[in-house]
C-alpha positions in Angstrom: -90.2 36.7 16.0 -91.5 33.5 14.2 -94.1 31.3 15.7 -93.1 27.9 16.3 -96.1 26.5 14.1 -95.5 28.9 11.3 -94.3 27.9 8.1 -91.1 30.4 8.4 -90.3 28.4 11.5 -90.8 25.0 10.3 -88.9 25.7 7.1 -86.0 27.6 9.2 -85.2 24.6 11.0 -85.5 22.0 8.3 -83.2 24.2 6.1 -80.3 24.8 8.6 -80.3 21.2 9.6 -80.2 20.5 5.4 -77.4 23.0 5.0 -75.5 21.7 7.8 -75.7 18.1 6.7 -75.0 19.0 3.0 -71.6 20.9 3.9 -70.6 18.2 6.1 -71.2 15.4 3.4 -68.2 16.7 1.7 -66.3 17.7 4.2 -66.5 14.6 6.5 -64.5 12.7 4.4 -61.0 14.4 5.0 -60.5 13.0 8.5 -62.1 9.5 7.2 -59.5 9.1 4.3 -57.0 6.9 6.0 -59.8 4.3 7.4 -61.5 4.3 4.2 -58.6 3.6 2.2 -57.6 0.9 4.6 -61.2 -0.5 4.5 -61.2 -0.8 0.9 -57.5 -1.6 -0.2 -57.0 1.6 -1.8 -54.6 4.5 -1.3 -55.5 7.6 0.4 -55.3 9.5 -3.0 -58.0 7.3 -4.4 -60.1 7.5 -1.3 -59.8 11.4 -1.5 -61.4 11.3 -5.0 -64.6 10.5 -2.8 -65.0 14.1 -1.9 -64.3 15.2 -5.6 -67.0 12.7 -6.8 -69.6 14.2 -4.5 -68.6 17.8 -5.4 -68.6 17.2 -9.2 -72.1 15.7 -9.0 -73.3 18.5 -6.8 -71.8 21.2 -9.5 -73.2 19.1 -12.3 -76.9 18.6 -10.7 -77.0 22.1 -9.3 -77.9 24.0 -12.1 -80.6 21.5 -13.5 -82.5 21.5 -9.9 -83.8 25.4 -10.2 -86.2 24.6 -13.1 -87.4 21.3 -11.6 -88.1 23.0 -8.1 -90.0 25.8 -10.3 -92.0 23.2 -12.0 -92.5 20.6 -9.2 -92.5 23.0 -6.0 -89.6 23.6 -3.5 -91.1 21.3 -0.7 -91.2 18.3 -3.0 -87.7 18.6 -4.2 -86.3 19.5 -0.6 -88.0 16.6 0.7 -86.6 14.2 -1.9 -83.2 15.8 -1.5 -83.1 15.4 2.3 -84.5 11.6 1.8 -81.6 10.9 -0.8 -79.4 12.3 1.5 -80.2 9.8 4.0 -79.8 7.2 1.3 -76.6 8.3 0.5 -75.4 8.3 4.1 -76.9 5.2 5.1 -75.9 3.1 1.8 -72.2 4.4 2.4 -72.5 2.7 5.7 -73.3 -0.5 3.7 -70.8 -0.2 1.0 -69.3 -3.4 0.2 -66.5 -2.0 -2.1 -65.0 1.2 -3.2 -67.1 1.2 -6.3 -70.3 0.9 -4.0 -69.0 3.7 -1.7 -68.5 5.6 -4.6 -71.8 5.2 -6.1 -73.5 6.4 -2.8 -71.1 9.4 -2.7 -72.2 10.4 -6.1 -75.9 9.9 -5.0 -74.9 12.0 -1.9 -74.0 14.6 -4.2 -77.0 14.7 -6.1 -78.8 15.3 -2.8 -77.0 18.0 -1.6 -77.6 19.7 -5.0 -81.1 19.3 -4.4 -81.3 20.8 -0.9 -78.7 23.9 -0.9 -80.1 25.9 -3.9 -83.8 24.9 -3.2 -83.5 26.1 0.5 -82.3 29.5 -0.9 -84.8 29.7 -3.4 -87.7 28.8 -1.2 -86.5 31.8 1.1 -87.9 34.1 -1.7 -91.2 32.0 -1.6 -91.8 31.9 2.2 -90.1 35.1 3.5 -91.3 38.6 3.3 -88.4 40.9 1.7 -87.6 42.5 5.1 -86.8 38.6 6.4 -85.2 37.3 3.6 -81.5 38.3 4.3 -81.8 37.1 8.1 -83.1 33.7 6.7 -80.5 33.4 4.1 -77.8 34.4 6.9 -79.1 31.3 9.0 -78.6 28.8 6.0 -75.5 29.9 5.6 -74.5 30.0 9.2 -75.4 26.5 9.5 -73.0 25.7 6.6 -70.1 27.6 8.5 -70.7 26.0 11.6 -70.9 22.5 9.8 -67.4 23.3 8.6 -66.2 24.4 12.2 -67.7 21.8 14.4 -68.9 19.2 11.8 -65.2 17.8 11.1 -64.3 17.6 15.0 -67.6 15.6 15.5 -66.3 13.5 12.3 -63.1 12.6 14.3 -64.8 12.0 17.9 -67.2 9.6 15.8 -64.2 7.9 14.2 -62.6 7.4 17.6 -65.7 6.1 19.0 -67.1 3.8 16.7 -65.3 3.8 13.1 -65.7 5.4 9.9 -69.5 3.6 9.4 -70.6 5.5 12.7 -70.5 8.9 10.9 -72.3 7.8 8.1 -74.7 6.3 9.9 -75.6 9.1 12.5 -75.8 11.8 9.4 -78.1 9.5 7.6 -80.3 9.1 10.8 
């Protein structure tokens, strides 16, 4: 078992949180679509494009991140990705129109592309071969948990405090 002070333990906790947040960054939009469409005076279909924009930014940026994390180090890329994820979420809270929300969602997509693949690559740097499968399994489990309970959390926060509360709580 990993010591609570070991690099493996710290990485494990950080990467699981990152995996949870990156997956929820796209999935969270489903329950928010009607509220977002009303807030920004657009259709639900147009509001739904926010999820697509986030995913497209993730898909375009993802292949570029590997060489950057190889050159500048995984900790820097992970830290930068998590900070940008926070900026994307918190910026969404203060979005003043649909275009600004779209911009913050694009930033969120870039951030998720920095966190997800770099977390998996860092497993090879930190864990011995016999521990890599377990570490990757925990990261993937966090993504799955995000899909399973993250959406329910979004709907609860939506009911309690409106659509901005989820962006705020995720960003914080």
